[in-house]
C-alpha atoms as an extended CHARMM CRD file, in Angstrom:
* protein
*
       285  EXT
         1         1  UNK       CA            -31.8630000000      -17.7680000000        8.1090000000  PROA      1               0.0000000000
         2         2  UNK       CA            -29.1140000000      -19.0240000000        5.8410000000  PROA      2               0.0000000000
         3         3  UNK       CA            -29.4110000000      -19.7950000000        2.1420000000  PROA      3               0.0000000000
         4         4  UNK       CA            -30.6480000000      -23.3870000000        2.2940000000  PROA      4               0.0000000000
         5         5  UNK       CA            -33.9570000000      -25.0800000000        1.5720000000  PROA      5               0.0000000000
         6         6  UNK       CA            -34.5170000000      -28.8200000000        1.9690000000  PROA      6               0.0000000000
         7         7  UNK       CA            -37.4510000000      -30.3760000000        0.1270000000  PROA      7               0.0000000000
         8         8  UNK       CA            -38.9490000000      -33.8060000000        0.6870000000  PROA      8               0.0000000000
         9         9  UNK       CA            -39.4890000000      -35.3710000000       -2.7480000000  PROA      9               0.0000000000
        10        10  UNK       CA            -40.9000000000      -38.6660000000       -4.0370000000  PROA      10              0.0000000000
        11        11  UNK       CA            -42.0060000000      -37.8300000000       -7.6010000000  PROA      11              0.0000000000
        12        12  UNK       CA            -45.6870000000      -37.5720000000       -6.6390000000  PROA      12              0.0000000000
        13        13  UNK       CA            -47.6250000000      -34.5770000000       -7.9430000000  PROA      13              0.0000000000
        14        14  UNK       CA            -47.6870000000      -33.1640000000       -4.4060000000  PROA      14              0.0000000000
        15        15  UNK       CA            -43.9160000000      -33.4460000000       -4.0430000000  PROA      15              0.0000000000
        16        16  UNK       CA            -43.2890000000      -32.0320000000       -7.5120000000  PROA      16              0.0000000000
        17        17  UNK       CA            -45.3210000000      -28.9150000000       -6.7070000000  PROA      17              0.0000000000
        18        18  UNK       CA            -43.4160000000      -28.5230000000       -3.4280000000  PROA      18              0.0000000000
        19        19  UNK       CA            -40.1100000000      -28.8870000000       -5.2700000000  PROA      19              0.0000000000
        20        20  UNK       CA            -41.0270000000      -26.2620000000       -7.8520000000  PROA      20              0.0000000000
        21        21  UNK       CA            -41.9790000000      -23.8680000000       -5.0490000000  PROA      21              0.0000000000
        22        22  UNK       CA            -38.6510000000      -24.5290000000       -3.3270000000  PROA      22              0.0000000000
        23        23  UNK       CA            -36.7300000000      -24.0310000000       -6.5800000000  PROA      23              0.0000000000
        24        24  UNK       CA            -38.4700000000      -20.6990000000       -7.1630000000  PROA      24              0.0000000000
        25        25  UNK       CA            -37.5820000000      -19.6030000000       -3.6300000000  PROA      25              0.0000000000
        26        26  UNK       CA            -33.9060000000      -20.4340000000       -4.0190000000  PROA      26              0.0000000000
        27        27  UNK       CA            -33.7520000000      -19.0450000000       -7.5500000000  PROA      27              0.0000000000
        28        28  UNK       CA            -34.7910000000      -15.6460000000       -6.2130000000  PROA      28              0.0000000000
        29        29  UNK       CA            -32.0530000000      -15.8640000000       -3.5660000000  PROA      29              0.0000000000
        30        30  UNK       CA            -29.3730000000      -17.6220000000       -5.6490000000  PROA      30              0.0000000000
        31        31  UNK       CA            -29.2060000000      -20.0180000000       -2.7380000000  PROA      31              0.0000000000
        32        32  UNK       CA            -28.8500000000      -23.6940000000       -1.9530000000  PROA      32              0.0000000000
        33        33  UNK       CA            -31.3400000000      -26.5190000000       -2.3430000000  PROA      33              0.0000000000
        34        34  UNK       CA            -31.2210000000      -30.1300000000       -1.1880000000  PROA      34              0.0000000000
        35        35  UNK       CA            -33.6570000000      -32.6990000000       -2.5800000000  PROA      35              0.0000000000
        36        36  UNK       CA            -34.2780000000      -35.5230000000       -0.1050000000  PROA      36              0.0000000000
        37        37  UNK       CA            -36.0030000000      -38.7870000000       -0.9910000000  PROA      37              0.0000000000
        38        38  UNK       CA            -37.0960000000      -41.0070000000        1.8880000000  PROA      38              0.0000000000
        39        39  UNK       CA            -37.6200000000      -44.6840000000        1.0980000000  PROA      39              0.0000000000
        40        40  UNK       CA            -40.3220000000      -45.6360000000        3.5790000000  PROA      40              0.0000000000
        41        41  UNK       CA            -39.4180000000      -48.9660000000        5.1420000000  PROA      41              0.0000000000
        42        42  UNK       CA            -41.1840000000      -48.2460000000        8.4310000000  PROA      42              0.0000000000
        43        43  UNK       CA            -43.9190000000      -50.8270000000        7.7570000000  PROA      43              0.0000000000
        44        44  UNK       CA            -41.3580000000      -53.6270000000        7.4290000000  PROA      44              0.0000000000
        45        45  UNK       CA            -42.3060000000      -54.3920000000        3.8280000000  PROA      45              0.0000000000
        46        46  UNK       CA            -38.7030000000      -54.7030000000        2.6100000000  PROA      46              0.0000000000
        47        47  UNK       CA            -36.2040000000      -57.4910000000        3.0080000000  PROA      47              0.0000000000
        48        48  UNK       CA            -32.5350000000      -56.5700000000        2.6060000000  PROA      48              0.0000000000
        49        49  UNK       CA            -32.5080000000      -57.2140000000       -1.1340000000  PROA      49              0.0000000000
        50        50  UNK       CA            -35.7490000000      -55.3140000000       -1.7820000000  PROA      50              0.0000000000
        51        51  UNK       CA            -34.5800000000      -52.3690000000        0.2890000000  PROA      51              0.0000000000
        52        52  UNK       CA            -31.3070000000      -52.1690000000       -1.5980000000  PROA      52              0.0000000000
        53        53  UNK       CA            -33.1790000000      -52.2200000000       -4.9000000000  PROA      53              0.0000000000
        54        54  UNK       CA            -35.5450000000      -49.4800000000       -3.7280000000  PROA      54              0.0000000000
        55        55  UNK       CA            -32.6200000000      -47.3490000000       -2.5600000000  PROA      55              0.0000000000
        56        56  UNK       CA            -30.8210000000      -47.7600000000       -5.8820000000  PROA      56              0.0000000000
        57        57  UNK       CA            -33.9330000000      -46.7610000000       -7.8190000000  PROA      57              0.0000000000
        58        58  UNK       CA            -34.4760000000      -43.7780000000       -5.5270000000  PROA      58              0.0000000000
        59        59  UNK       CA            -30.8890000000      -42.6100000000       -5.9850000000  PROA      59              0.0000000000
        60        60  UNK       CA            -31.2550000000      -42.8050000000       -9.7650000000  PROA      60              0.0000000000
        61        61  UNK       CA            -34.4880000000      -40.7910000000       -9.6110000000  PROA      61              0.0000000000
        62        62  UNK       CA            -32.9890000000      -38.1430000000       -7.3350000000  PROA      62              0.0000000000
        63        63  UNK       CA            -29.8720000000      -37.8970000000       -9.4860000000  PROA      63              0.0000000000
        64        64  UNK       CA            -32.0370000000      -37.2390000000      -12.5410000000  PROA      64              0.0000000000
        65        65  UNK       CA            -34.1200000000      -34.6690000000      -10.6760000000  PROA      65              0.0000000000
        66        66  UNK       CA            -31.0160000000      -32.8520000000       -9.4320000000  PROA      66              0.0000000000
        67        67  UNK       CA            -29.7420000000      -32.6680000000      -13.0180000000  PROA      67              0.0000000000
        68        68  UNK       CA            -33.0820000000      -31.3040000000      -14.2160000000  PROA      68              0.0000000000
        69        69  UNK       CA            -33.2180000000      -28.6140000000      -11.5240000000  PROA      69              0.0000000000
        70        70  UNK       CA            -29.5770000000      -27.6600000000      -12.0850000000  PROA      70              0.0000000000
        71        71  UNK       CA            -30.3020000000      -27.0960000000      -15.7560000000  PROA      71              0.0000000000
        72        72  UNK       CA            -33.5120000000      -25.1790000000      -15.0660000000  PROA      72              0.0000000000
        73        73  UNK       CA            -32.0240000000      -23.0380000000      -12.2740000000  PROA      73              0.0000000000
        74        74  UNK       CA            -28.2670000000      -22.8160000000      -12.9190000000  PROA      74              0.0000000000
        75        75  UNK       CA            -27.6940000000      -20.2070000000      -10.1990000000  PROA      75              0.0000000000
        76        76  UNK       CA            -29.0650000000      -22.5130000000       -7.5090000000  PROA      76              0.0000000000
        77        77  UNK       CA            -26.6540000000      -24.9280000000       -5.8450000000  PROA      77              0.0000000000
        78        78  UNK       CA            -28.6250000000      -28.1780000000       -5.7950000000  PROA      78              0.0000000000
        79        79  UNK       CA            -27.7600000000      -31.5260000000       -4.2330000000  PROA      79              0.0000000000
        80        80  UNK       CA            -29.6690000000      -34.7410000000       -3.6200000000  PROA      80              0.0000000000
        81        81  UNK       CA            -29.7800000000      -37.3300000000       -0.8770000000  PROA      81              0.0000000000
        82        82  UNK       CA            -31.5930000000      -40.6290000000       -0.2880000000  PROA      82              0.0000000000
        83        83  UNK       CA            -32.3640000000      -42.0170000000        3.1720000000  PROA      83              0.0000000000
        84        84  UNK       CA            -34.6880000000      -44.7230000000        4.4640000000  PROA      84              0.0000000000
        85        85  UNK       CA            -36.9980000000      -44.9490000000        7.4460000000  PROA      85              0.0000000000
        86        86  UNK       CA            -40.2350000000      -43.3260000000        8.5820000000  PROA      86              0.0000000000
        87        87  UNK       CA            -40.6430000000      -40.2150000000        6.3570000000  PROA      87              0.0000000000
        88        88  UNK       CA            -41.5210000000      -37.6210000000        9.0110000000  PROA      88              0.0000000000
        89        89  UNK       CA            -38.7520000000      -38.7880000000       11.3250000000  PROA      89              0.0000000000
        90        90  UNK       CA            -36.1230000000      -38.8810000000        8.5850000000  PROA      90              0.0000000000
        91        91  UNK       CA            -37.0630000000      -35.5110000000        7.1020000000  PROA      91              0.0000000000
        92        92  UNK       CA            -37.1390000000      -34.0740000000       10.6070000000  PROA      92              0.0000000000
        93        93  UNK       CA            -33.4200000000      -34.8130000000       10.8900000000  PROA      93              0.0000000000
        94        94  UNK       CA            -32.8100000000      -32.1080000000        8.2850000000  PROA      94              0.0000000000
        95        95  UNK       CA            -34.7700000000      -29.5430000000       10.2800000000  PROA      95              0.0000000000
        96        96  UNK       CA            -32.9460000000      -26.7900000000       12.1470000000  PROA      96              0.0000000000
        97        97  UNK       CA            -33.4500000000      -23.0600000000       12.7690000000  PROA      97              0.0000000000
        98        98  UNK       CA            -31.2350000000      -22.2020000000        9.7930000000  PROA      98              0.0000000000
        99        99  UNK       CA            -32.9900000000      -24.4000000000        7.2230000000  PROA      99              0.0000000000
       100       100  UNK       CA            -36.4480000000      -24.2370000000        5.6540000000  PROA      100             0.0000000000
       101       101  UNK       CA            -37.8960000000      -27.7290000000        5.2330000000  PROA      101             0.0000000000
       102       102  UNK       CA            -40.4750000000      -27.9330000000        2.4220000000  PROA      102             0.0000000000
       103       103  UNK       CA            -43.0620000000      -30.6700000000        1.8890000000  PROA      103             0.0000000000
       104       104  UNK       CA            -46.1870000000      -31.1280000000       -0.1630000000  PROA      104             0.0000000000
       105       105  UNK       CA            -49.5100000000      -32.3470000000        1.1060000000  PROA      105             0.0000000000
       106       106  UNK       CA            -52.5100000000      -34.2410000000       -0.1210000000  PROA      106             0.0000000000
       107       107  UNK       CA            -56.1330000000      -34.5090000000        0.9210000000  PROA      107             0.0000000000
       108       108  UNK       CA            -57.1950000000      -37.2860000000        3.2420000000  PROA      108             0.0000000000
       109       109  UNK       CA            -60.6230000000      -38.8100000000        3.7360000000  PROA      109             0.0000000000
       110       110  UNK       CA            -63.3360000000      -36.8610000000        5.5290000000  PROA      110             0.0000000000
       111       111  UNK       CA            -64.1780000000      -33.1750000000        5.2180000000  PROA      111             0.0000000000
       112       112  UNK       CA            -62.9040000000      -32.3210000000        8.7040000000  PROA      112             0.0000000000
       113       113  UNK       CA            -59.5790000000      -34.1240000000        8.4010000000  PROA      113             0.0000000000
       114       114  UNK       CA            -58.3830000000      -33.1150000000        4.9720000000  PROA      114             0.0000000000
       115       115  UNK       CA            -54.7140000000      -32.8480000000        5.9100000000  PROA      115             0.0000000000
       116       116  UNK       CA            -54.8540000000      -33.9180000000        9.5640000000  PROA      116             0.0000000000
       117       117  UNK       CA            -52.0780000000      -36.5090000000        9.4430000000  PROA      117             0.0000000000
       118       118  UNK       CA            -50.2200000000      -35.3030000000        6.3900000000  PROA      118             0.0000000000
       119       119  UNK       CA            -46.4630000000      -35.2810000000        6.6750000000  PROA      119             0.0000000000
       120       120  UNK       CA            -46.5510000000      -31.4930000000        6.9830000000  PROA      120             0.0000000000
       121       121  UNK       CA            -48.8540000000      -31.6460000000        9.9940000000  PROA      121             0.0000000000
       122       122  UNK       CA            -46.6400000000      -34.2570000000       11.6480000000  PROA      122             0.0000000000
       123       123  UNK       CA            -43.4270000000      -32.3800000000       10.9080000000  PROA      123             0.0000000000
       124       124  UNK       CA            -44.8680000000      -29.1050000000       12.1390000000  PROA      124             0.0000000000
       125       125  UNK       CA            -45.2560000000      -30.5260000000       15.6200000000  PROA      125             0.0000000000
       126       126  UNK       CA            -41.7330000000      -31.9220000000       16.0170000000  PROA      126             0.0000000000
       127       127  UNK       CA            -39.4810000000      -29.8960000000       13.7280000000  PROA      127             0.0000000000
       128       128  UNK       CA            -36.5510000000      -27.8680000000       15.0200000000  PROA      128             0.0000000000
       129       129  UNK       CA            -36.9420000000      -25.1470000000       12.3940000000  PROA      129             0.0000000000
       130       130  UNK       CA            -39.4490000000      -23.6290000000        9.9760000000  PROA      130             0.0000000000
       131       131  UNK       CA            -41.6120000000      -25.9400000000        7.8560000000  PROA      131             0.0000000000
       132       132  UNK       CA            -43.2150000000      -24.9380000000        4.5520000000  PROA      132             0.0000000000
       133       133  UNK       CA            -46.3260000000      -26.8830000000        3.5700000000  PROA      133             0.0000000000
       134       134  UNK       CA            -47.2830000000      -26.4470000000       -0.0650000000  PROA      134             0.0000000000
       135       135  UNK       CA            -50.7800000000      -27.2540000000       -1.3730000000  PROA      135             0.0000000000
       136       136  UNK       CA            -51.0830000000      -29.1180000000       -4.6490000000  PROA      136             0.0000000000
       137       137  UNK       CA            -52.4700000000      -26.0630000000       -6.4250000000  PROA      137             0.0000000000
       138       138  UNK       CA            -50.3660000000      -22.8950000000       -6.1390000000  PROA      138             0.0000000000
       139       139  UNK       CA            -51.5970000000      -19.6450000000       -7.6820000000  PROA      139             0.0000000000
       140       140  UNK       CA            -48.4480000000      -17.8430000000       -8.8050000000  PROA      140             0.0000000000
       141       141  UNK       CA            -50.3590000000      -14.6170000000       -9.5120000000  PROA      141             0.0000000000
       142       142  UNK       CA            -50.9010000000      -14.0340000000       -5.7930000000  PROA      142             0.0000000000
       143       143  UNK       CA            -48.7650000000      -11.4620000000       -4.0120000000  PROA      143             0.0000000000
       144       144  UNK       CA            -47.9240000000      -10.4750000000       -0.4690000000  PROA      144             0.0000000000
       145       145  UNK       CA            -47.3210000000      -12.2810000000        2.8030000000  PROA      145             0.0000000000
       146       146  UNK       CA            -49.6660000000      -12.5930000000        5.8050000000  PROA      146             0.0000000000
       147       147  UNK       CA            -48.5770000000      -13.2180000000        9.3960000000  PROA      147             0.0000000000
       148       148  UNK       CA            -50.3780000000      -13.3440000000       12.7270000000  PROA      148             0.0000000000
       149       149  UNK       CA            -48.8700000000      -11.7520000000       15.8450000000  PROA      149             0.0000000000
       150       150  UNK       CA            -49.5100000000      -11.6360000000       19.5710000000  PROA      150             0.0000000000
       151       151  UNK       CA            -47.1990000000      -10.8680000000       22.4760000000  PROA      151             0.0000000000
       152       152  UNK       CA            -45.1410000000      -14.0810000000       22.3050000000  PROA      152             0.0000000000
       153       153  UNK       CA            -41.5660000000      -14.4550000000       21.1320000000  PROA      153             0.0000000000
       154       154  UNK       CA            -42.7170000000      -17.2050000000       18.7730000000  PROA      154             0.0000000000
       155       155  UNK       CA            -45.0990000000      -14.8900000000       16.9570000000  PROA      155             0.0000000000
       156       156  UNK       CA            -42.3860000000      -12.2660000000       16.5880000000  PROA      156             0.0000000000
       157       157  UNK       CA            -40.0550000000      -14.9120000000       15.1540000000  PROA      157             0.0000000000
       158       158  UNK       CA            -42.8080000000      -15.7200000000       12.6660000000  PROA      158             0.0000000000
       159       159  UNK       CA            -43.1910000000      -12.0070000000       11.8880000000  PROA      159             0.0000000000
       160       160  UNK       CA            -39.4580000000      -11.6030000000       11.2660000000  PROA      160             0.0000000000
       161       161  UNK       CA            -39.5070000000      -14.6080000000        8.9450000000  PROA      161             0.0000000000
       162       162  UNK       CA            -42.5810000000      -13.2850000000        7.1370000000  PROA      162             0.0000000000
       163       163  UNK       CA            -40.9670000000       -9.8780000000        6.6560000000  PROA      163             0.0000000000
       164       164  UNK       CA            -37.8910000000      -11.4770000000        5.0940000000  PROA      164             0.0000000000
       165       165  UNK       CA            -40.1090000000      -13.4490000000        2.7100000000  PROA      165             0.0000000000
       166       166  UNK       CA            -42.1100000000      -10.3220000000        1.8210000000  PROA      166             0.0000000000
       167       167  UNK       CA            -38.8590000000       -8.5250000000        0.9650000000  PROA      167             0.0000000000
       168       168  UNK       CA            -37.7600000000      -11.4760000000       -1.1540000000  PROA      168             0.0000000000
       169       169  UNK       CA            -41.0630000000      -11.5320000000       -3.0080000000  PROA      169             0.0000000000
       170       170  UNK       CA            -41.2260000000       -7.7630000000       -3.3290000000  PROA      170             0.0000000000
       171       171  UNK       CA            -44.7180000000       -7.5820000000       -1.8630000000  PROA      171             0.0000000000
       172       172  UNK       CA            -46.7260000000       -6.2120000000        1.0320000000  PROA      172             0.0000000000
       173       173  UNK       CA            -46.6810000000       -7.7000000000        4.5190000000  PROA      173             0.0000000000
       174       174  UNK       CA            -50.0570000000       -7.9690000000        6.2500000000  PROA      174             0.0000000000
       175       175  UNK       CA            -49.7600000000       -8.1770000000       10.0430000000  PROA      175             0.0000000000
       176       176  UNK       CA            -52.8530000000       -9.5490000000       11.7960000000  PROA      176             0.0000000000
       177       177  UNK       CA            -53.7830000000       -9.4630000000       15.4750000000  PROA      177             0.0000000000
       178       178  UNK       CA            -57.0420000000      -11.0000000000       16.7000000000  PROA      178             0.0000000000
       179       179  UNK       CA            -58.7550000000      -10.2160000000       19.9880000000  PROA      179             0.0000000000
       180       180  UNK       CA            -62.0650000000      -11.1390000000       21.5990000000  PROA      180             0.0000000000
       181       181  UNK       CA            -64.4060000000       -9.5340000000       24.1000000000  PROA      181             0.0000000000
       182       182  UNK       CA            -64.1410000000      -10.9990000000       27.5990000000  PROA      182             0.0000000000
       183       183  UNK       CA            -66.7220000000      -13.7020000000       28.3760000000  PROA      183             0.0000000000
       184       184  UNK       CA            -69.9620000000      -12.5960000000       29.9920000000  PROA      184             0.0000000000
       185       185  UNK       CA            -70.6600000000      -14.7630000000       33.0190000000  PROA      185             0.0000000000
       186       186  UNK       CA            -73.5630000000      -12.8420000000       34.5190000000  PROA      186             0.0000000000
       187       187  UNK       CA            -75.6330000000       -9.8900000000       33.4240000000  PROA      187             0.0000000000
       188       188  UNK       CA            -74.1670000000       -7.8540000000       36.2700000000  PROA      188             0.0000000000
       189       189  UNK       CA            -70.7000000000       -8.1940000000       34.7490000000  PROA      189             0.0000000000
       190       190  UNK       CA            -71.3800000000       -7.2750000000       31.1360000000  PROA      190             0.0000000000
       191       191  UNK       CA            -68.4030000000       -5.1520000000       29.9290000000  PROA      191             0.0000000000
       192       192  UNK       CA            -69.4670000000       -1.6320000000       29.0340000000  PROA      192             0.0000000000
       193       193  UNK       CA            -68.4350000000        0.2750000000       25.9100000000  PROA      193             0.0000000000
       194       194  UNK       CA            -65.7560000000        2.1830000000       27.7920000000  PROA      194             0.0000000000
       195       195  UNK       CA            -64.0520000000       -1.0210000000       28.9040000000  PROA      195             0.0000000000
       196       196  UNK       CA            -64.3360000000       -2.5780000000       25.4370000000  PROA      196             0.0000000000
       197       197  UNK       CA            -62.8040000000        0.5660000000       23.9500000000  PROA      197             0.0000000000
       198       198  UNK       CA            -59.9280000000        0.4140000000       26.4260000000  PROA      198             0.0000000000
       199       199  UNK       CA            -59.3890000000       -3.2640000000       25.6700000000  PROA      199             0.0000000000
       200       200  UNK       CA            -59.3400000000       -2.5890000000       21.9370000000  PROA      200             0.0000000000
       201       201  UNK       CA            -56.7110000000        0.1110000000       22.4350000000  PROA      201             0.0000000000
       202       202  UNK       CA            -54.5700000000       -2.3250000000       24.4400000000  PROA      202             0.0000000000
       203       203  UNK       CA            -54.6730000000       -4.8850000000       21.6660000000  PROA      203             0.0000000000
       204       204  UNK       CA            -54.0170000000       -2.1620000000       19.1190000000  PROA      204             0.0000000000
       205       205  UNK       CA            -50.8730000000       -1.2640000000       21.0380000000  PROA      205             0.0000000000
       206       206  UNK       CA            -49.7280000000       -4.9020000000       20.8780000000  PROA      206             0.0000000000
       207       207  UNK       CA            -50.1930000000       -4.8700000000       17.1090000000  PROA      207             0.0000000000
       208       208  UNK       CA            -48.5370000000       -1.4700000000       16.6910000000  PROA      208             0.0000000000
       209       209  UNK       CA            -45.5390000000       -2.5260000000       18.7830000000  PROA      209             0.0000000000
       210       210  UNK       CA            -45.0680000000       -5.5790000000       16.5690000000  PROA      210             0.0000000000
       211       211  UNK       CA            -45.3550000000       -3.4850000000       13.4080000000  PROA      211             0.0000000000
       212       212  UNK       CA            -42.8790000000       -0.9370000000       14.7630000000  PROA      212             0.0000000000
       213       213  UNK       CA            -40.3380000000       -3.6820000000       15.4280000000  PROA      213             0.0000000000
       214       214  UNK       CA            -40.8660000000       -5.1910000000       11.9850000000  PROA      214             0.0000000000
       215       215  UNK       CA            -40.6240000000       -1.8170000000       10.2380000000  PROA      215             0.0000000000
       216       216  UNK       CA            -37.4490000000       -0.9030000000       12.1020000000  PROA      216             0.0000000000
       217       217  UNK       CA            -35.7490000000       -4.0820000000       10.8850000000  PROA      217             0.0000000000
       218       218  UNK       CA            -37.1860000000       -3.7640000000        7.3650000000  PROA      218             0.0000000000
       219       219  UNK       CA            -37.1130000000       -0.1090000000        6.2520000000  PROA      219             0.0000000000
       220       220  UNK       CA            -39.2350000000        0.5380000000        3.1980000000  PROA      220             0.0000000000
       221       221  UNK       CA            -41.2850000000       -2.6480000000        3.5030000000  PROA      221             0.0000000000
       222       222  UNK       CA            -44.9940000000       -1.8980000000        2.9060000000  PROA      222             0.0000000000
       223       223  UNK       CA            -46.9880000000       -3.1220000000        5.9100000000  PROA      223             0.0000000000
       224       224  UNK       CA            -50.7570000000       -3.4120000000        6.2470000000  PROA      224             0.0000000000
       225       225  UNK       CA            -52.3110000000       -3.4440000000        9.7250000000  PROA      225             0.0000000000
       226       226  UNK       CA            -55.2890000000       -5.6810000000       10.5630000000  PROA      226             0.0000000000
       227       227  UNK       CA            -56.8540000000       -5.6180000000       14.0440000000  PROA      227             0.0000000000
       228       228  UNK       CA            -59.7480000000       -8.1020000000       14.1350000000  PROA      228             0.0000000000
       229       229  UNK       CA            -62.3200000000       -8.2750000000       16.9260000000  PROA      229             0.0000000000
       230       230  UNK       CA            -64.2020000000      -11.4250000000       17.9450000000  PROA      230             0.0000000000
       231       231  UNK       CA            -62.7460000000      -13.5520000000       15.1620000000  PROA      231             0.0000000000
       232       232  UNK       CA            -61.2310000000      -17.0140000000       15.2960000000  PROA      232             0.0000000000
       233       233  UNK       CA            -57.4840000000      -16.4820000000       14.6770000000  PROA      233             0.0000000000
       234       234  UNK       CA            -57.0890000000      -19.3590000000       12.2160000000  PROA      234             0.0000000000
       235       235  UNK       CA            -60.0840000000      -18.3200000000       10.1420000000  PROA      235             0.0000000000
       236       236  UNK       CA            -59.1140000000      -14.6480000000       10.1610000000  PROA      236             0.0000000000
       237       237  UNK       CA            -55.6240000000      -15.5420000000        8.9270000000  PROA      237             0.0000000000
       238       238  UNK       CA            -57.1060000000      -17.8270000000        6.3110000000  PROA      238             0.0000000000
       239       239  UNK       CA            -59.4240000000      -15.0550000000        5.1220000000  PROA      239             0.0000000000
       240       240  UNK       CA            -56.6360000000      -12.4530000000        4.9670000000  PROA      240             0.0000000000
       241       241  UNK       CA            -54.3940000000      -14.8580000000        3.0340000000  PROA      241             0.0000000000
       242       242  UNK       CA            -56.8940000000      -15.6690000000        0.2670000000  PROA      242             0.0000000000
       243       243  UNK       CA            -55.0550000000      -13.4200000000       -2.1790000000  PROA      243             0.0000000000
       244       244  UNK       CA            -51.5770000000      -13.8070000000       -0.6750000000  PROA      244             0.0000000000
       245       245  UNK       CA            -48.5650000000      -15.7030000000       -1.9650000000  PROA      245             0.0000000000
       246       246  UNK       CA            -47.6440000000      -16.9470000000        1.5040000000  PROA      246             0.0000000000
       247       247  UNK       CA            -49.0300000000      -17.3480000000        5.0270000000  PROA      247             0.0000000000
       248       248  UNK       CA            -46.7000000000      -17.5310000000        8.0400000000  PROA      248             0.0000000000
       249       249  UNK       CA            -47.8420000000      -18.7090000000       11.4710000000  PROA      249             0.0000000000
       250       250  UNK       CA            -46.0800000000      -19.3060000000       14.7530000000  PROA      250             0.0000000000
       251       251  UNK       CA            -46.2590000000      -22.5980000000       16.6290000000  PROA      251             0.0000000000
       252       252  UNK       CA            -45.4270000000      -22.4320000000       20.3260000000  PROA      252             0.0000000000
       253       253  UNK       CA            -44.5990000000      -26.1240000000       20.5890000000  PROA      253             0.0000000000
       254       254  UNK       CA            -45.5390000000      -28.6530000000       23.2180000000  PROA      254             0.0000000000
       255       255  UNK       CA            -43.8940000000      -31.1320000000       25.5290000000  PROA      255             0.0000000000
       256       256  UNK       CA            -44.1100000000      -34.8830000000       25.9020000000  PROA      256             0.0000000000
       257       257  UNK       CA            -46.3890000000      -36.8070000000       23.5720000000  PROA      257             0.0000000000
       258       258  UNK       CA            -48.3790000000      -33.6690000000       22.7500000000  PROA      258             0.0000000000
       259       259  UNK       CA            -45.3320000000      -32.2990000000       20.9540000000  PROA      259             0.0000000000
       260       260  UNK       CA            -46.4570000000      -34.5030000000       18.0470000000  PROA      260             0.0000000000
       261       261  UNK       CA            -49.3570000000      -32.1030000000       17.5380000000  PROA      261             0.0000000000
       262       262  UNK       CA            -49.4290000000      -28.5520000000       16.2760000000  PROA      262             0.0000000000
       263       263  UNK       CA            -50.9760000000      -25.7590000000       18.2980000000  PROA      263             0.0000000000
       264       264  UNK       CA            -54.6630000000      -25.0780000000       17.7130000000  PROA      264             0.0000000000
       265       265  UNK       CA            -54.2310000000      -22.1540000000       15.3010000000  PROA      265             0.0000000000
       266       266  UNK       CA            -51.5010000000      -23.6940000000       13.1530000000  PROA      266             0.0000000000
       267       267  UNK       CA            -53.2350000000      -27.0750000000       13.1580000000  PROA      267             0.0000000000
       268       268  UNK       CA            -56.5400000000      -25.5810000000       11.9950000000  PROA      268             0.0000000000
       269       269  UNK       CA            -54.7280000000      -23.7710000000        9.1970000000  PROA      269             0.0000000000
       270       270  UNK       CA            -52.9630000000      -26.9510000000        8.0680000000  PROA      270             0.0000000000
       271       271  UNK       CA            -56.3000000000      -28.8030000000        8.1080000000  PROA      271             0.0000000000
       272       272  UNK       CA            -57.6400000000      -26.2900000000        5.5990000000  PROA      272             0.0000000000
       273       273  UNK       CA            -54.5190000000      -25.2450000000        3.7080000000  PROA      273             0.0000000000
       274       274  UNK       CA            -55.1290000000      -23.2110000000        0.5530000000  PROA      274             0.0000000000
       275       275  UNK       CA            -51.9400000000      -21.1640000000        0.2400000000  PROA      275             0.0000000000
       276       276  UNK       CA            -48.2530000000      -22.0250000000        0.7980000000  PROA      276             0.0000000000
       277       277  UNK       CA            -47.8920000000      -21.8930000000        4.5740000000  PROA      277             0.0000000000
       278       278  UNK       CA            -44.7860000000      -21.6900000000        6.7260000000  PROA      278             0.0000000000
       279       279  UNK       CA            -44.8960000000      -22.7740000000       10.3620000000  PROA      279             0.0000000000
       280       280  UNK       CA            -42.2550000000      -21.1060000000       12.5110000000  PROA      280             0.0000000000
       281       281  UNK       CA            -41.6350000000      -22.7540000000       15.8730000000  PROA      281             0.0000000000
       282       282  UNK       CA            -40.1880000000      -21.5790000000       19.1380000000  PROA      282             0.0000000000
       283       283  UNK       CA            -36.6630000000      -22.6150000000       18.1220000000  PROA      283             0.0000000000
       284       284  UNK       CA            -36.5410000000      -19.8980000000       15.4670000000  PROA      284             0.0000000000
       285       285  UNK       CA            -36.9690000000      -17.1200000000       18.0110000000  PROA      285             0.0000000000
C-alpha cells in the first residue's frame, strides 16, 4: 500500500464525512490525498453548455475544498480533480491495488435494502483495489480493527491490510474465523461430539495459522482471537465490530455480469453498515 487515498466528494453530508475520515487517515500517515468530484451526466440531462457550466462550478468547489483541507492538514499533500460520467464507473478508474478509494453512503428505501445500490456497494464489486465505505455517523471514540479470515488468499490480503490499519491507529486487531457444524441429513449420520471436537480443532488451526502469519509481519501488534461456531459470518463480524474503529472484509470477486455484485458476506455487511468498512478484493493479494 502506498501513501495515497482517493475520496469521492460532492459536498453532500455523506461525502463530507467520508472526506474527513480520509483526511484523518492521511494526516496520521503524512500521506497523499486526492479529492475527486464526478459530475453525473449519465442520465443525459446536460447539453454541452450546461455540462460546461456544471464542470466549472464543480472545479471551483473542489478548488475551495482542497484549500480548506490543505490549511487544516498542512502535512497532507492534497490535490483535486473533476471528471464527468457515471459516478461508480468514473471513480472506479482511480481504483488500483496501491490506492484506497473512499466513498460515503446513504440510506435507501426499505429496511432490507438500506445501502443495496449505494455507490460503495457498486464499487466494491468492480474495483481493482481496496474500497472504504464510510457511514454518515462515525464514532471517533471507537478503537481497534476487526477482520475476518478463512483459508483464502483474499482473506489473508484483508488481514494484512487490517493489521497495517491497526498499527496506524495504535489499536488492537481482532481476527475472526467462523465455522459451522456439518449439515445433518439423516439421524444415522448425526456428527458425534468427537467429530465436532476434531472439526473445531481444524478450524482453530486455520485461525491460528492466520494469526501467526499476521503476528510475524507485525511484531508487537496486540491481536485478539475469535473462533465462532454456528454463526453467520457477516453478523458475527458486525457484532465484533460494534466497538471498533474499522472493519475489514475480503471480497473474492466474480466474473461476467455477477462481478457487479459483492460476495454474500461483504454485501450483507454493506447492507447494514455501522462502522467504517474496507473491502479488500482479490487484486490486493
